[in-house]
C-alpha positions in Angstrom: -82.3 23.5 -14.5 -85.9 24.7 -14.9 -86.3 22.8 -18.3 -85.0 19.5 -16.8 -87.4 20.1 -13.9 -90.3 20.1 -16.4 -89.1 16.9 -18.1 -88.7 15.2 -14.7 -92.3 15.8 -13.8 -93.8 14.5 -17.1 -93.9 10.9 -15.9 -95.3 11.9 -12.5 -98.1 13.8 -14.2 -99.2 10.9 -16.4 -99.3 8.7 -13.3 -101.4 11.3 -11.4 -103.8 11.3 -14.4 -104.5 7.5 -14.1 -105.1 8.0 -10.4 -107.7 10.7 -11.1 -109.5 8.4 -13.5 -109.7 5.6 -10.9 -110.9 8.1 -8.2 -113.7 9.3 -10.6 -114.9 5.7 -11.1 -115.2 5.2 -7.4 -117.4 8.4 -7.1 -119.7 7.4 -10.0 -123.3 6.0 -9.2 -123.5 2.2 -9.4 -125.4 1.9 -12.7 -122.9 4.1 -14.5 -120.0 2.3 -12.9 -121.3 -1.0 -14.5 -121.5 0.8 -17.9 -118.2 2.4 -17.5 -116.6 -0.9 -16.5 -117.8 -2.4 -19.8 -116.2 0.4 -21.7 -112.8 0.2 -19.9 -109.8 -1.3 -21.8 -109.2 -5.0 -21.2 -106.1 -4.1 -19.3 -108.1 -2.2 -16.6 -111.2 -4.4 -16.5 -109.3 -7.6 -15.9 -109.4 -9.0 -19.4 -105.6 -8.3 -20.2 -102.3 -9.6 -19.2 -101.5 -6.6 -16.7 -102.7 -7.1 -13.2 -103.4 -4.1 -11.0 -103.7 -5.9 -7.7 -101.3 -8.4 -6.2 -98.3 -10.1 -7.8 -94.6 -9.5 -7.5 -94.4 -7.3 -10.6 -97.0 -4.9 -9.3 -95.3 -4.7 -5.9 -92.0 -3.9 -7.6 -93.8 -1.4 -9.8 -95.3 0.4 -6.7 -91.9 0.5 -5.0 -90.3 1.9 -8.2 -93.0 4.5 -8.5 -92.5 5.5 -4.8 -88.8 5.8 -5.4 -89.5 8.0 -8.5 -91.8 10.2 -6.4 -89.1 10.5 -3.7 -86.5 11.4 -6.3 -88.9 14.0 -7.9 -89.4 15.6 -4.4 -85.6 15.7 -3.8 -85.1 17.2 -7.2 -87.7 19.9 -6.5 -86.2 20.7 -3.1 -82.7 21.0 -4.6 -84.0 23.2 -7.4 -85.8 25.5 -5.0 -82.8 25.7 -2.7 -80.5 26.6 -5.6 -82.9 29.3 -6.8 -83.1 30.8 -3.3 -79.4 30.7 -2.8 -78.8 32.4 -6.2 -80.8 35.3 -4.9 -78.5 35.5 -1.9 -75.4 35.4 -4.0 -76.7 38.2 -6.3 -77.5 40.2 -3.1 -73.9 39.8 -1.9 -72.2 40.5 -5.3 -74.4 43.6 -5.7 -72.7 45.1 -2.6 -69.4 43.4 -2.1 -66.6 43.0 -4.5 -64.0 41.8 -1.9 -61.9 38.7 -2.4 -64.2 36.9 0.1 -67.3 37.7 -2.0 -65.5 36.6 -5.3 -64.5 33.3 -3.6 -68.2 32.7 -2.6 -69.2 33.2 -6.2 -66.6 30.7 -7.4 -67.7 28.1 -4.8 -71.4 28.6 -5.8 -70.5 28.0 -9.4 -68.7 24.8 -8.4 -71.8 23.7 -6.5 -73.9 24.5 -9.5 -71.8 22.1 -11.6 -72.3 19.3 -9.1 -76.0 20.1 -9.1 -76.1 19.8 -12.9 -74.3 16.4 -12.6 -76.8 14.8 -10.1 -79.7 16.4 -11.9 -78.6 14.8 -15.2 -78.3 11.5 -13.3 -81.8 11.9 -12.0 -83.3 12.8 -15.4 -81.4 9.9 -17.0 -82.9 7.4 -14.5 -86.4 8.8 -15.0 -86.2 8.6 -18.8 -84.7 5.1 -18.8 -87.8 3.4 -17.3 -91.4 3.6 -18.2 -93.1 2.5 -15.1 -96.5 2.5 -16.8 -95.8 -0.2 -19.3 -98.3 -3.1 -19.2 -95.5 -5.7 -19.6 -93.2 -4.2 -17.0 -91.0 -7.0 -15.6 -90.4 -7.2 -11.9 -86.6 -7.2 -12.4 -86.8 -4.1 -14.6 -89.0 -2.4 -11.9 -86.5 -3.4 -9.2 -83.6 -2.0 -11.3 -85.6 1.2 -11.8 -86.2 1.5 -8.1 -82.5 1.1 -7.4 -81.4 3.7 -9.9 -84.1 6.2 -8.8 -83.2 5.6 -5.2 -79.5 6.3 -5.9 -80.4 9.4 -7.9 -82.5 10.6 -5.0 -79.6 10.0 -2.5 -77.3 12.0 -4.7 -79.8 14.8 -4.9 -80.2 14.8 -1.1 -76.4 14.7 -0.6 -75.8 17.7 -2.8 -78.7 19.5 -1.2 -76.9 19.0 2.1 -73.8 20.6 0.6 -75.9 23.5 -0.6 -77.4 24.0 2.8 -74.0 24.0 4.5 -72.7 26.5 2.0 -75.8 28.7 2.6 -75.1 28.7 6.4 -71.6 30.0 5.8 -72.9 33.0 3.9 -74.5 34.5 7.1 -72.0 37.3 7.7 -71.6 38.3 4.1 -75.3 38.2 3.5 -76.1 40.2 6.7 -73.7 42.9 5.6 -75.1 43.0 2.1 -78.8 43.1 3.3 -77.9 45.9 5.7 -76.3 47.8 2.8 -79.3 47.2 0.6 -81.7 48.3 3.4 -79.7 51.6 3.6 -80.0 52.2 -0.1 -83.5 53.5 -0.5 -83.5 55.8 2.6 -80.1 57.1 1.5 -81.3 58.0 -2.0 -84.4 59.6 -0.5 -82.4 61.6 1.9 -80.3 62.9 -1.0 -83.5 63.9 -2.9 -84.9 65.7 0.1 -81.6 67.5 0.8 -81.6 68.8 -2.8 -85.2 69.8 -2.5 -84.5 71.6 0.8 -81.5 73.4 -0.8 -83.5 74.5 -3.8 -86.3 75.8 -1.6 -83.8 77.8 0.6 -82.3 79.2 -2.5 -85.7 80.3 -3.9 -86.5 81.9 -0.6 -83.3 83.9 -0.6 -83.8 85.0 -4.1 -87.3 86.1 -3.2 -85.8 88.5 -0.7 -83.7 90.2 -3.4 -80.4 88.3 -3.0 -79.0 86.6 -6.1 -76.8 84.0 -4.5 -75.3 83.1 -7.9 -72.4 81.1 -6.5 -74.8 78.9 -4.4 -77.0 78.4 -7.4 -74.0 77.2 -9.4 -73.0 74.8 -6.7 -76.5 73.4 -6.5 -76.7 73.0 -10.3 -73.4 71.0 -10.2 -75.3 68.4 -8.2 -77.8 67.7 -11.0 -75.6 65.0 -12.6 -75.2 63.3 -9.3 -79.0 63.2 -8.9 -79.3 61.7 -12.4 -76.9 58.9 -11.4 -78.9 58.3 -8.2 -82.1 58.0 -10.3 -80.4 55.5 -12.6 -80.1 53.2 -9.6 -77.7 50.9 -7.9 -78.2 48.3 -10.7 -76.1 50.5 -13.0 -73.7 52.1 -10.6 -73.4 49.6 -7.7 -74.7 49.7 -4.2 -71.6 50.9 -2.5 -70.9 53.7 -5.1 -74.6 54.7 -4.9 -74.5 55.0 -1.1 -71.3 57.0 -1.2 -72.8 59.3 -3.9 -76.0 59.8 -1.8 -74.0 60.7 1.3 -72.0 63.2 -0.8 -75.1 64.8 -2.3 -76.6 65.1 1.2 -73.5 66.8 2.5 -73.1 69.2 -0.4 -76.8 70.0 -0.6 -77.0 70.7 3.1 -74.0 73.0 2.9 -75.7 74.9 0.1 -79.0 75.1 2.1 -77.2 76.2 5.3 -75.3 79.0 3.4 -78.5 80.1 1.7 -80.3 80.3 5.0 -77.4 82.3 6.5 -77.1 84.6 3.5 -79.4 87.4 4.7 -77.6 87.4 8.0 -74.3 87.4 6.2 -75.4 90.4 4.1 -76.4 92.3 7.2 -73.1 91.5 8.9 -71.1 92.7 5.9 -73.2 96.0 6.0 -72.4 96.3 9.7 -68.7 95.7 9.2 -68.5 98.2 6.4 -69.9 100.9 8.7 -67.8 99.9 11.7 -64.5 99.7 9.7 -65.1 103.0 8.0 -65.6 104.6 11.4 -62.5 103.0 12.8 -60.4 104.2 9.8 -61.6 107.8 10.4 -60.7 107.5 14.1 -57.3 106.2 13.3 -56.7 109.1 11.0 -57.3 111.4 14.0 -55.1 109.3 16.3 -52.2 109.1 13.8 -52.1 112.9 13.7 -51.1 112.8 17.4 -48.1 110.5 16.8 -45.8 113.4 15.7 -46.1 115.3 18.9 -45.3 112.2 20.8 -42.2 111.6 18.7 -41.1 115.2 19.3 -41.3 114.7 23.1 -39.3 111.4 22.8 -36.7 113.2 20.7 -36.4 116.0 23.2 -36.1 113.8 26.3 -34.4 110.6 25.3 -31.5 109.2 23.3 -32.0 108.3 19.6 -31.9 104.6 20.4 -35.2 105.1 22.3 -37.2 106.4 19.4 -35.5 105.8 16.0 -37.6 102.7 15.2 -40.8 104.8 15.6 -39.8 107.5 13.1 -41.8 105.9 10.2 -45.0 105.5 12.1 -46.8 108.7 11.1 -46.2 108.2 7.3 -47.0 104.5 7.7 -50.2 105.2 9.5 -51.3 107.6 6.7 -50.5 105.1 4.0 -52.3 102.2 5.7 -55.4 104.3 6.4 -55.4 105.3 2.7 -55.2 101.7 1.6 -57.8 100.7 4.0 -60.2 103.3 2.7 -59.6 102.1 -0.9 -60.3 98.5 0.1 -63.5 99.6 1.9 -64.7 101.2 -1.4 -64.0 98.0 -3.2 -65.8 95.9 -0.5 -68.8 98.2 -0.7 -68.9 97.7 -4.5 -68.6 93.9 -4.0 -71.5 94.0 -1.5 -73.7 96.0 -4.0 -72.9 93.4 -6.7 -73.6 90.6 -4.1 -70.1 89.1 -4.6 -70.1 87.9 -1.0 -66.8 86.0 -0.9 -65.0 89.1 -2.5 -66.6 91.4 0.0 -65.7 89.2 3.0 -62.0 88.9 1.8 -61.7 92.7 1.2 -63.1 93.4 4.6 -60.5 91.0 6.1 -57.8 93.0 4.4 -59.1 96.3 5.7 -59.2 94.9 9.2 -55.6 93.7 9.0 -54.4 97.1 7.8 -56.2 98.9 10.5 -54.9 96.5 13.2 -51.3 97.0 12.2 -51.8 100.8 12.1 -53.5 100.8 15.5 -50.6 98.9 17.0 -48.1 101.3 15.5 -49.9 104.4 16.6 -50.4 102.9 20.1 -46.7 101.9 20.3 -45.6 105.6 20.2 -47.7 106.6 23.2 -46.9 103.4 25.1 -43.1 103.9 24.5 -43.3 107.4 26.0 -45.2 106.2 29.1 -42.8 103.3 29.8 -39.7 105.4 29.3 -41.1 108.1 31.6 -41.8 105.5 34.3 -38.4 103.8 34.2 -36.6 107.1 34.0 -38.4 108.3 37.1 -37.8 105.0 39.0 -35.7 102.2 37.4 -35.5 100.3 40.7 -39.1 99.0 40.3 -38.2 97.3 37.0 -34.9 96.0 38.5 -36.5 94.5 41.6 -39.3 93.0 39.5 -36.7 91.1 37.4 -34.5 90.1 40.4 -37.5 88.7 42.2 -38.3 86.5 39.1 -34.7 85.3 39.1 -34.6 84.5 42.9 -38.0 82.7 42.7 -36.7 80.5 39.9 -33.5 79.8 41.8 -35.4 78.6 44.9 -37.4 76.3 42.7 -34.3 74.9 41.1 -32.8 74.1 44.6 -36.0 72.6 45.9 -35.2 69.1 47.2 -31.6 69.3 45.9 -28.2 70.1 47.5 -26.8 71.4 44.2 -28.8 72.7 41.2 -29.1 70.9 37.9 -26.5 72.6 35.5 -29.3 72.7 32.9 -31.2 75.1 35.1 -28.4 76.8 36.9 -26.5 77.9 33.8 -29.4 79.9 32.2 -30.3 81.4 35.6 -26.7 82.6 36.2 -26.7 84.0 32.7 -29.9 85.9 33.5 -28.2 87.4 36.6 -25.2 88.6 34.6 -27.5 89.9 31.8 -29.6 92.0 34.4 -26.3 93.4 35.9 -25.2 94.5 32.5 -28.5 96.2 31.8 -28.4 98.1 35.1 -24.8 99.2 34.5 -26.0 100.6 31.1 -28.2 103.1 33.0 -25.1 105.0 34.1 -24.0 108.0 32.1 -25.6 111.2 31.0 -28.0 109.8 28.3 -28.9 106.2 29.3 -30.6 104.0 26.8 -33.8 103.3 28.8 -35.4 101.4 26.0 -32.5 98.9 25.8 -32.8 98.5 29.6 -36.6 97.8 29.3 -36.1 95.3 26.5 -33.3 93.6 28.3 -35.2 93.1 31.6 -38.2 91.8 29.6 -36.0 89.3 27.8 -34.4 88.2 31.1 -37.9 87.6 32.6 -38.8 85.5 29.6 -35.7 83.3 29.9 -36.4 82.8 33.6 -40.0 81.8 32.9 -38.7 79.2 30.4 -36.5 77.7 33.0 -39.4 77.5 35.5 -41.7 75.8 33.0 -38.9 73.3 32.2 -38.4 72.4 35.9 -42.1 72.0 36.5 -42.5 69.8 33.4 -39.7 67.6 34.6 -41.2 67.2 38.0 -44.6 66.3 36.7 -46.3 69.7 37.2 -45.2 70.1 40.8 -44.3 73.4 42.2 
């Protein structure tokens, strides 16, 4: 459309040149004006057939020229609006690939075709009439004025369509401009995050820590930085924003881990010492399990202690494995294989925890059996109290209990009675009694929770 715009203004430029010549004559001194008048062509000095002032032809010529100027102005406004709108469309398409954005592009293309049509009509009207001809007929000037006026009206009409179309782009354009406004800051944040991660890594390495895994993770972000530097023009605004956010997140993770690495190394050193001390203590404690088992075997039936028989050997084996893993963890720490060291220490801790529980279970078993053998009534009353409390709750506000609550409570009463009956005899199984009463209390607690839940948390 720019080439047609140049052609359209050719005639207007020639007309402006004549006007400047006339203005120059007015400004000349009088003696020169006389000389110049003698040198003017006959058509301008009054000796020819063309008349510059007065007459119907000149009036029509002036009106046609005014119509031509108006059409040129309308053409210029339409061309400017189309250029501005093209920038808006390009802004939207750079960010948005949704069906709505694609529809906008298609509508703009259709408008462009209509603009080309009316522009062609305008140029045709301009080229069809030479308004500067000396022998311009009044009827020809009138026809030119009419055609140029119609061309101008078409240009104005299409300009109105373009303006209405532009107004409808508001939401899409606002979103696109917001995305574009985020672009430069997002890319800069990504660069700064990478720089901060690199500096943190250099600082850690300066303290003697290698941090090879962090260095590898940071190096893997280099291709992403290259794509960010290539810009949104190549990779798209949305993809570039997502890439920038991803680089920021990954770089900040590397930086954070690098800054915590000295603390992490110190923590691993501390855990190595602590777990080694604990393993040694467990070795001592495990040696005391056998006397406890001897006491259990001497005073209680086999059912009360058979499950504890493997504890001494198991404790020795677990402590041995724990010490092997501690050695491996220490080696990983020396080689600065931080994830390996951390994982090995976790294994050591799990081994020592299970050993601690097994060793403690033997002594705890003896204490509990001694207590119930001396006074089983305490355990019985404790369990019966739990059952009665649940029964009162089940009857609260009711004349008969809900079978869903009454049945498990009745079963708990019968189960407790059977456990108490099992204490009769020369060698009662106190451990079975203890596990049964504990199981009864667990069942009763479940019923209480169910009742309270059904009543909305009420007592």
